[in-house]
All heavy atoms as a GROMACS GRO file, in nm:
protein
  459
    1MET      N    1   8.034  10.172   8.598
    1MET     CA    2   8.160  10.236   8.593
    1MET      C    3   8.275  10.130   8.571
    1MET      O    4   8.348  10.107   8.656
    1MET     CB    5   8.188  10.304   8.735
    1MET     CG    6   8.094  10.419   8.763
    1MET     SD    7   8.127  10.508   8.907
    1MET     CE    8   8.302  10.552   8.871
    2LYS      N    9   8.265  10.077   8.456
    2LYS     CA   10   8.367   9.978   8.417
    2LYS      C   11   8.489  10.040   8.361
    2LYS      O   12   8.491  10.155   8.317
    2LYS     CB   13   8.305   9.881   8.311
    2LYS     CG   14   8.180   9.802   8.358
    2LYS     CD   15   8.135   9.704   8.259
    2LYS     CE   16   8.022   9.634   8.316
    2LYS     NZ   17   7.958   9.542   8.212
    3GLY      N   18   8.606   9.976   8.368
    3GLY     CA   19   8.730  10.024   8.317
    3GLY      C   20   8.828  10.071   8.419
    3GLY      O   21   8.933  10.119   8.378
    4TYR      N   22   8.793  10.073   8.543
    4TYR     CA   23   8.874  10.128   8.646
    4TYR      C   24   8.946  10.006   8.713
    4TYR      O   25   8.886   9.901   8.734
    4TYR     CB   26   8.797  10.204   8.751
    4TYR     CG   27   8.746  10.333   8.694
    4TYR    CD1   28   8.619  10.343   8.653
    4TYR    CD2   29   8.831  10.442   8.669
    4TYR    CE1   30   8.561  10.450   8.595
    4TYR    CE2   31   8.779  10.555   8.615
    4TYR     CZ   32   8.649  10.566   8.576
    4TYR     OH   33   8.598  10.680   8.509
    5GLU      N   34   9.071  10.023   8.749
    5GLU     CA   35   9.152   9.925   8.809
    5GLU      C   36   9.182   9.944   8.956
    5GLU      O   37   9.170  10.068   8.997
    5GLU     CB   38   9.289   9.921   8.735
    5GLU     CG   39   9.276   9.880   8.596
    5GLU     CD   40   9.212   9.740   8.561
    5GLU    OE1   41   9.247   9.654   8.641
    5GLU    OE2   42   9.144   9.725   8.460
    6VAL      N   43   9.214   9.851   9.032
    6VAL     CA   44   9.260   9.860   9.170
    6VAL      C   45   9.372   9.967   9.183
    6VAL      O   46   9.471   9.953   9.097
    6VAL     CB   47   9.293   9.727   9.232
    6VAL    CG1   48   9.347   9.739   9.369
    6VAL    CG2   49   9.178   9.645   9.234
    7GLY      N   50   9.363  10.054   9.269
    7GLY     CA   51   9.476  10.158   9.286
    7GLY      C   52   9.450  10.290   9.211
    7GLY      O   53   9.513  10.380   9.242
    8ASP      N   54   9.353  10.296   9.121
    8ASP     CA   55   9.312  10.419   9.064
    8ASP      C   56   9.262  10.518   9.155
    8ASP      O   57   9.203  10.484   9.263
    8ASP     CB   58   9.213  10.397   8.948
    8ASP     CG   59   9.262  10.333   8.834
    8ASP    OD1   60   9.399  10.302   8.827
    8ASP    OD2   61   9.196  10.293   8.730
    9SER      N   62   9.282  10.645   9.137
    9SER     CA   63   9.232  10.746   9.228
    9SER      C   64   9.159  10.862   9.145
    9SER      O   65   9.178  10.878   9.021
    9SER     CB   66   9.340  10.807   9.315
    9SER     OG   67   9.438  10.867   9.242
   10ILE      N   68   9.078  10.942   9.213
   10ILE     CA   69   9.014  11.054   9.158
   10ILE      C   70   9.043  11.172   9.240
   10ILE      O   71   9.061  11.162   9.355
   10ILE     CB   72   8.865  11.033   9.137
   10ILE    CG1   73   8.792  11.013   9.263
   10ILE    CG2   74   8.836  10.926   9.039
   10ILE    CD1   75   8.644  11.009   9.262
   11HIS      N   76   9.060  11.297   9.184
   11HIS     CA   77   9.074  11.417   9.250
   11HIS      C   78   8.972  11.523   9.213
   11HIS      O   79   8.932  11.522   9.092
   11HIS     CB   80   9.216  11.476   9.212
   11HIS     CG   81   9.330  11.379   9.254
   11HIS    ND1   82   9.387  11.379   9.379
   11HIS    CD2   83   9.399  11.288   9.179
   11HIS    CE1   84   9.483  11.296   9.385
   11HIS    NE2   85   9.488  11.226   9.268
   12GLY      N   86   8.926  11.595   9.313
   12GLY     CA   87   8.826  11.700   9.284
   12GLY      C   88   8.807  11.781   9.408
   12GLY      O   89   8.845  11.748   9.518
   13HIS      N   90   8.737  11.902   9.386
   13HIS     CA   91   8.711  11.986   9.504
   13HIS      C   92   8.595  11.929   9.584
   13HIS      O   93   8.600  11.929   9.714
   13HIS     CB   94   8.654  12.121   9.442
   13HIS     CG   95   8.626  12.218   9.546
   13HIS    ND1   96   8.725  12.284   9.620
   13HIS    CD2   97   8.509  12.271   9.587
   13HIS    CE1   98   8.667  12.362   9.713
   13HIS    NE2   99   8.527  12.362   9.689
   14ARG      N  100   8.495  11.868   9.525
   14ARG     CA  101   8.383  11.804   9.594
   14ARG      C  102   8.355  11.664   9.532
   14ARG      O  103   8.331  11.660   9.412
   14ARG     CB  104   8.266  11.880   9.593
   14ARG     CG  105   8.143  11.837   9.675
   14ARG     CD  106   8.035  11.923   9.684
   14ARG     NE  107   8.003  11.998   9.562
   14ARG     CZ  108   7.974  12.121   9.563
   14ARG    NH1  109   7.964  12.192   9.674
   14ARG    NH2  110   7.950  12.189   9.451
   15ILE      N  111   8.364  11.567   9.615
   15ILE     CA  112   8.347  11.426   9.562
   15ILE      C  113   8.222  11.367   9.642
   15ILE      O  114   8.225  11.368   9.759
   15ILE     CB  115   8.471  11.335   9.577
   15ILE    CG1  116   8.580  11.387   9.497
   15ILE    CG2  117   8.439  11.190   9.543
   15ILE    CD1  118   8.716  11.324   9.516
   16ILE      N  119   8.128  11.311   9.573
   16ILE     CA  120   8.014  11.248   9.636
   16ILE      C  121   8.035  11.096   9.634
   16ILE      O  122   8.075  11.042   9.533
   16ILE     CB  123   7.881  11.277   9.557
   16ILE    CG1  124   7.855  11.435   9.557
   16ILE    CG2  125   7.768  11.201   9.620
   16ILE    CD1  126   7.750  11.478   9.456
   17ALA      N  127   8.021  11.032   9.749
   17ALA     CA  128   8.042  10.886   9.763
   17ALA      C  129   7.928  10.825   9.825
   17ALA      O  130   7.862  10.881   9.913
   17ALA     CB  131   8.169  10.873   9.840
   18GLU      N  132   7.908  10.694   9.785
   18GLU     CA  133   7.787  10.611   9.841
   18GLU      C  134   7.849  10.477   9.859
   18GLU      O  135   7.930  10.425   9.782
   18GLU     CB  136   7.673  10.600   9.745
   18GLU     CG  137   7.617  10.730   9.698
   18GLU     CD  138   7.504  10.712   9.592
   18GLU    OE1  139   7.495  10.596   9.546
   18GLU    OE2  140   7.444  10.809   9.557
   19ALA      N  141   7.803  10.415   9.967
   19ALA     CA  142   7.846  10.276   9.993
   19ALA      C  143   7.748  10.211  10.099
   19ALA      O  144   7.680  10.282  10.163
   19ALA     CB  145   7.989  10.277  10.045
   20ARG      N  146   7.748  10.081  10.101
   20ARG     CA  147   7.668  10.017  10.196
   20ARG      C  148   7.718  10.020  10.339
   20ARG      O  149   7.656  10.030  10.436
   20ARG     CB  150   7.642   9.865  10.162
   20ARG     CG  151   7.552   9.850  10.031
   20ARG     CD  152   7.538   9.705   9.995
   20ARG     NE  153   7.488   9.621  10.114
   20ARG     CZ  154   7.359   9.601  10.134
   20ARG    NH1  155   7.270   9.633  10.056
   20ARG    NH2  156   7.330   9.520  10.241
   21LYS      N  157   7.854  10.015  10.344
   21LYS     CA  158   7.919  10.021  10.473
   21LYS      C  159   8.025  10.143  10.464
   21LYS      O  160   8.100  10.144  10.373
   21LYS     CB  161   7.992   9.889  10.503
   21LYS     CG  162   7.897   9.782  10.543
   21LYS     CD  163   7.977   9.656  10.591
   21LYS     CE  164   7.890   9.545  10.624
   21LYS     NZ  165   7.956   9.427  10.670
   22VAL      N  166   8.028  10.222  10.574
   22VAL     CA  167   8.121  10.338  10.585
   22VAL      C  168   8.204  10.312  10.713
   22VAL      O  169   8.146  10.293  10.817
   22VAL     CB  170   8.038  10.466  10.589
   22VAL    CG1  171   8.139  10.579  10.599
   22VAL    CG2  172   7.958  10.482  10.460
   23GLY      N  173   8.336  10.325  10.702
   23GLY     CA  174   8.418  10.311  10.814
   23GLY      C  175   8.435  10.442  10.896
   23GLY      O  176   8.380  10.543  10.858
   24ASP      N  177   8.489  10.431  11.010
   24ASP     CA  178   8.514  10.550  11.094
   24ASP      C  179   8.610  10.644  11.027
   24ASP      O  180   8.710  10.590  10.984
   24ASP     CB  181   8.560  10.508  11.240
   24ASP     CG  182   8.456  10.426  11.314
   24ASP    OD1  183   8.338  10.448  11.285
   24ASP    OD2  184   8.493  10.348  11.392
   25PRO      N  185   8.596  10.775  11.036
   25PRO     CA  186   8.696  10.869  10.989
   25PRO      C  187   8.821  10.855  11.072
   25PRO      O  188   8.823  10.848  11.192
   25PRO     CB  189   8.630  11.008  11.005
   25PRO     CG  190   8.486  10.985  11.058
   25PRO     CD  191   8.470  10.840  11.088
   26VAL      N  192   8.921  10.862  10.998
   26VAL     CA  193   9.066  10.871  11.065
   26VAL      C  194   9.140  10.996  11.025
   26VAL      O  195   9.142  11.027  10.909
   26VAL     CB  196   9.151  10.747  11.015
   26VAL    CG1  197   9.290  10.744  11.067
   26VAL    CG2  198   9.073  10.613  11.054
   27VAL      N  199   9.194  11.067  11.120
   27VAL     CA  200   9.263  11.195  11.097
   27VAL      C  201   9.404  11.154  11.047
   27VAL      O  202   9.475  11.067  11.098
   27VAL     CB  203   9.281  11.278  11.218
   27VAL    CG1  204   9.365  11.396  11.194
   27VAL    CG2  205   9.138  11.323  11.274
   28ILE      N  206   9.442  11.213  10.928
   28ILE     CA  207   9.572  11.183  10.861
   28ILE      C  208   9.648  11.322  10.855
   28ILE      O  209   9.587  11.431  10.840
   28ILE     CB  210   9.558  11.112  10.723
   28ILE    CG1  211   9.478  11.195  10.629
   28ILE    CG2  212   9.515  10.974  10.744
   28ILE    CD1  213   9.480  11.134  10.488
   29VAL      N  214   9.770  11.322  10.840
   29VAL     CA  215   9.855  11.445  10.820
   29VAL      C  216   9.880  11.468  10.672
   29VAL      O  217   9.936  11.387  10.612
   29VAL     CB  218   9.982  11.429  10.905
   29VAL    CG1  219  10.072  11.557  10.891
   29VAL    CG2  220   9.960  11.403  11.052
   30LYS      N  221   9.845  11.580  10.631
   30LYS     CA  222   9.881  11.619  10.496
   30LYS      C  223  10.002  11.707  10.486
   30LYS      O  224  10.066  11.703  10.383
   30LYS     CB  225   9.758  11.700  10.429
   30LYS     CG  226   9.632  11.608  10.415
   30LYS     CD  227   9.657  11.490  10.328
   30LYS     CE  228   9.652  11.523  10.183
   30LYS     NZ  229   9.662  11.421  10.093
   31SER      N  230  10.026  11.789  10.586
   31SER     CA  231  10.153  11.871  10.602
   31SER      C  232  10.165  11.890  10.747
   31SER      O  233  10.087  11.851  10.838
   31SER     CB  234  10.141  11.990  10.526
   31SER     OG  235  10.050  12.084  10.578
   32ALA      N  236  10.259  11.966  10.786
   32ALA     CA  237  10.285  11.997  10.933
   32ALA      C  238  10.175  12.064  10.997
   32ALA      O  239  10.145  12.028  11.111
   32ALA     CB  240  10.414  12.084  10.945
   33ARG      N  241  10.099  12.154  10.934
   33ARG     CA  242   9.999  12.224  10.990
   33ARG      C  243   9.855  12.177  10.962
   33ARG      O  244   9.758  12.209  11.022
   33ARG     CB  245  10.001  12.380  10.966
   33ARG     CG  246  10.109  12.446  11.027
   33ARG     CD  247  10.103  12.586  11.004
   33ARG     NE  248  10.191  12.663  11.098
   33ARG     CZ  249  10.193  12.795  11.102
   33ARG    NH1  250  10.116  12.864  11.026
   33ARG    NH2  251  10.276  12.854  11.181
   34HIS      N  252   9.845  12.118  10.840
   34HIS     CA  253   9.721  12.076  10.791
   34HIS      C  254   9.684  11.934  10.811
   34HIS      O  255   9.768  11.844  10.789
   34HIS     CB  256   9.714  12.110  10.644
   34HIS     CG  257   9.728  12.247  10.608
   34HIS    ND1  258   9.848  12.309  10.579
   34HIS    CD2  259   9.647  12.352  10.611
   34HIS    CE1  260   9.836  12.436  10.557
   34HIS    NE2  261   9.711  12.478  10.575
   35LYS      N  262   9.565  11.912  10.850
   35LYS     CA  263   9.511  11.780  10.873
   35LYS      C  264   9.400  11.742  10.776
   35LYS      O  265   9.339  11.833  10.721
   35LYS     CB  266   9.456  11.761  11.017
   35LYS     CG  267   9.560  11.795  11.130
   35LYS     CD  268   9.668  11.694  11.140
   35LYS     CE  269   9.751  11.726  11.252
   35LYS     NZ  270   9.866  11.799  11.230
   36ALA      N  271   9.378  11.614  10.750
   36ALA     CA  272   9.263  11.583  10.668
   36ALA      C  273   9.200  11.441  10.728
   36ALA      O  274   9.260  11.395  10.827
   36ALA     CB  275   9.316  11.540  10.524
   37GLN      N  276   9.098  11.401  10.667
   37GLN     CA  277   9.036  11.276  10.718
   37GLN      C  278   9.031  11.182  10.598
   37GLN      O  279   9.020  11.207  10.484
   37GLN     CB  280   8.895  11.309  10.765
   37GLN     CG  281   8.884  11.382  10.886
   37GLN     CD  282   8.747  11.399  10.933
   37GLN    OE1  283   8.645  11.380  10.870
   37GLN    NE2  284   8.729  11.450  11.058
   38ARG      N  285   9.040  11.050  10.649
   38ARG     CA  286   9.033  10.936  10.556
   38ARG      C  287   8.913  10.845  10.597
   38ARG      O  288   8.901  10.826  10.715
   38ARG     CB  289   9.166  10.858  10.547
   38ARG     CG  290   9.148  10.731  10.455
   38ARG     CD  291   9.277  10.663  10.445
   38ARG     NE  292   9.384  10.740  10.364
   38ARG     CZ  293   9.499  10.739  10.389
   38ARG    NH1  294   9.559  10.653  10.484
   38ARG    NH2  295   9.586  10.820  10.327
   39ILE      N  296   8.836  10.807  10.501
   39ILE     CA  297   8.717  10.721  10.530
   39ILE      C  298   8.724  10.608  10.430
   39ILE      O  299   8.750  10.630  10.308
   39ILE     CB  300   8.589  10.800  10.537
   39ILE    CG1  301   8.480  10.723  10.600
   39ILE    CG2  302   8.547  10.847  10.404
   39ILE    CD1  303   8.364  10.806  10.655
   40VAL      N  304   8.689  10.486  10.470
   40VAL     CA  305   8.684  10.371  10.388
   40VAL      C  306   8.544  10.335  10.363
   40VAL      O  307   8.467  10.313  10.449
   40VAL     CB  308   8.753  10.252  10.455
   40VAL    CG1  309   8.759  10.133  10.367
   40VAL    CG2  310   8.910  10.292  10.487
   41LEU      N  311   8.514  10.314  10.222
   41LEU     CA  312   8.383  10.273  10.182
   41LEU      C  313   8.385  10.136  10.136
   41LEU      O  314   8.490  10.096  10.057
   41LEU     CB  315   8.331  10.369  10.074
   41LEU     CG  316   8.325  10.514  10.100
   41LEU    CD1  317   8.300  10.599   9.972
   41LEU    CD2  318   8.244  10.545  10.212
   42THR      N  319   8.299  10.047  10.176
   42THR     CA  320   8.304   9.908  10.133
   42THR      C  321   8.171   9.870  10.091
   42THR      O  322   8.064   9.932  10.117
   42THR     CB  323   8.349   9.812  10.243
   42THR    OG1  324   8.267   9.826  10.363
   42THR    CG2  325   8.492   9.843  10.290
   43GLU      N  326   8.161   9.758  10.020
   43GLU     CA  327   8.034   9.696   9.962
   43GLU      C  328   7.959   9.790   9.864
   43GLU      O  329   7.896   9.875   9.908
   43GLU     CB  330   7.948   9.644  10.084
   43GLU     CG  331   8.002   9.528  10.148
   43GLU     CD  332   7.901   9.470  10.244
   43GLU    OE1  333   7.777   9.479  10.221
   43GLU    OE2  334   7.944   9.411  10.344
   44ASN      N  335   7.991   9.774   9.742
   44ASN     CA  336   7.926   9.849   9.638
   44ASN      C  337   7.953   9.998   9.654
   44ASN      O  338   7.856  10.080   9.636
   44ASN     CB  339   7.772   9.815   9.631
   44ASN     CG  340   7.704   9.841   9.508
   44ASN    OD1  341   7.772   9.858   9.405
   44ASN    ND2  342   7.580   9.857   9.505
   45ALA      N  343   8.071  10.026   9.656
   45ALA     CA  344   8.116  10.172   9.682
   45ALA      C  345   8.116  10.246   9.545
   45ALA      O  346   8.148  10.181   9.437
   45ALA     CB  347   8.247  10.184   9.746
   46LEU      N  348   8.079  10.376   9.543
   46LEU     CA  349   8.071  10.454   9.421
   46LEU      C  350   8.108  10.600   9.458
   46LEU      O  351   8.067  10.650   9.560
   46LEU     CB  352   7.928  10.452   9.360
   46LEU     CG  353   7.905  10.564   9.252
   46LEU    CD1  354   7.971  10.518   9.130
   46LEU    CD2  355   7.754  10.573   9.226
   47ALA      N  356   8.199  10.646   9.383
   47ALA     CA  357   8.239  10.797   9.398
   47ALA      C  358   8.229  10.872   9.268
   47ALA      O  359   8.266  10.821   9.169
   47ALA     CB  360   8.385  10.799   9.454
   48ILE      N  361   8.179  10.991   9.289
   48ILE     CA  362   8.158  11.080   9.166
   48ILE      C  363   8.212  11.214   9.184
   48ILE      O  364   8.195  11.278   9.296
   48ILE     CB  365   8.002  11.096   9.129
   48ILE    CG1  366   7.942  10.953   9.106
   48ILE    CG2  367   7.979  11.195   9.021
   48ILE    CD1  368   7.788  10.958   9.108
   49ILE      N  369   8.282  11.283   9.091
   49ILE     CA  370   8.344  11.412   9.115
   49ILE      C  371   8.226  11.516   9.084
   49ILE      O  372   8.180  11.510   8.969
   49ILE     CB  373   8.459  11.433   9.011
   49ILE    CG1  374   8.578  11.341   9.051
   49ILE    CG2  375   8.508  11.580   9.030
   49ILE    CD1  376   8.686  11.342   8.950
   50ASP      N  377   8.196  11.593   9.176
   50ASP     CA  378   8.082  11.681   9.164
   50ASP      C  379   8.137  11.817   9.116
   50ASP      O  380   8.072  11.891   9.041
   50ASP     CB  381   8.006  11.710   9.293
   50ASP     CG  382   7.895  11.792   9.283
   50ASP    OD1  383   7.811  11.769   9.192
   50ASP    OD2  384   7.872  11.879   9.366
   51ARG      N  385   8.256  11.849   9.150
   51ARG     CA  386   8.318  11.981   9.103
   51ARG      C  387   8.460  11.964   9.106
   51ARG      O  388   8.533  11.917   9.202
   51ARG     CB  389   8.284  12.088   9.204
   51ARG     CG  390   8.340  12.225   9.163
   51ARG     CD  391   8.280  12.324   9.267
   51ARG     NE  392   8.389  12.423   9.282
   51ARG     CZ  393   8.399  12.508   9.372
   51ARG    NH1  394   8.308  12.511   9.474
   51ARG    NH2  395   8.503  12.596   9.380
   52LYS      N  396   8.526  11.998   8.986
   52LYS     CA  397   8.677  11.996   8.974
   52LYS      C  398   8.737  12.102   9.059
   52LYS      O  399   8.681  12.207   9.080
   52LYS     CB  400   8.713  12.012   8.830
   52LYS     CG  401   8.704  11.884   8.748
   52LYS     CD  402   8.762  11.919   8.613
   52LYS     CE  403   8.778  11.801   8.527
   52LYS     NZ  404   8.838  11.828   8.394
   53GLY      N  405   8.864  12.070   9.103
   53GLY     CA  406   8.939  12.178   9.168
   53GLY      C  407   9.020  12.257   9.080
   53GLY      O  408   9.047  12.202   8.970
   54ARG      N  409   9.080  12.364   9.110
   54ARG     CA  410   9.158  12.450   9.017
   54ARG      C  411   9.290  12.378   8.985
   54ARG      O  412   9.351  12.408   8.893
   54ARG     CB  413   9.166  12.584   9.067
   54ARG     CG  414   9.242  12.594   9.195
   54ARG     CD  415   9.266  12.742   9.233
   54ARG     NE  416   9.326  12.744   9.366
   54ARG     CZ  417   9.267  12.772   9.481
   54ARG    NH1  418   9.144  12.811   9.476
   54ARG    NH2  419   9.332  12.781   9.588
   55TRP      N  420   9.336  12.292   9.084
   55TRP     CA  421   9.468  12.217   9.056
   55TRP      C  422   9.432  12.093   8.971
   55TRP      O  423   9.530  12.030   8.941
   55TRP     CB  424   9.507  12.172   9.197
   55TRP     CG  425   9.426  12.086   9.268
   55TRP    CD1  426   9.425  11.947   9.264
   55TRP    CD2  427   9.323  12.125   9.363
   55TRP    NE1  428   9.312  11.900   9.335
   55TRP    CE2  429   9.258  12.008   9.404
   55TRP    CE3  430   9.282  12.240   9.416
   55TRP    CZ2  431   9.154  12.011   9.501
   55TRP    CZ3  432   9.167  12.251   9.502
   55TRP    CH2  433   9.112  12.123   9.544
   56CYS      N  434   9.317  12.062   8.929
   56CYS     CA  435   9.296  11.945   8.846
   56CYS      C  436   9.268  11.978   8.703
   56CYS      O  437   9.191  11.909   8.629
   56CYS     CB  438   9.162  11.878   8.901
   56CYS     SG  439   9.176  11.819   9.071
   57GLY      N  440   9.324  12.085   8.651
   57GLY     CA  441   9.317  12.119   8.515
   57GLY      C  442   9.200  12.209   8.473
   57GLY      O  443   9.174  12.231   8.359
   58GLN      N  444   9.128  12.259   8.577
   58GLN     CA  445   9.023  12.354   8.556
   58GLN      C  446   9.080  12.490   8.531
   58GLN      O  447   9.153  12.537   8.612
   58GLN     CB  448   8.924  12.354   8.672
   58GLN     CG  449   8.798  12.444   8.645
   58GLN     CD  450   8.706  12.437   8.766
   58GLN    OE1  451   8.734  12.371   8.858
   58GLN    NE2  452   8.597  12.505   8.764
   59PRO      N  453   9.039  12.568   8.422
   59PRO     CA  454   9.092  12.696   8.401
   59PRO      C  455   9.057  12.803   8.501
   59PRO      O  456   8.964  12.798   8.570
   59PRO     CB  457   9.047  12.734   8.266
   59PRO     CG  458   8.940  12.635   8.234
   59PRO     CD  459   8.942  12.524   8.321
   0.00000   0.00000   0.00000
């Protein structure tokens, strides 16, 4: 996966991720009522979009 720079992001409905080390999930606020989780992957991390979301340009 060459060609990606630090700070780039991917968006999708379902993303598959692999890494040698996985951090603890942290609850983050996405809006007043909705919560989400953030997890940090380190050491040889890889993420693949398995399914695009309708907000990502899918008809």
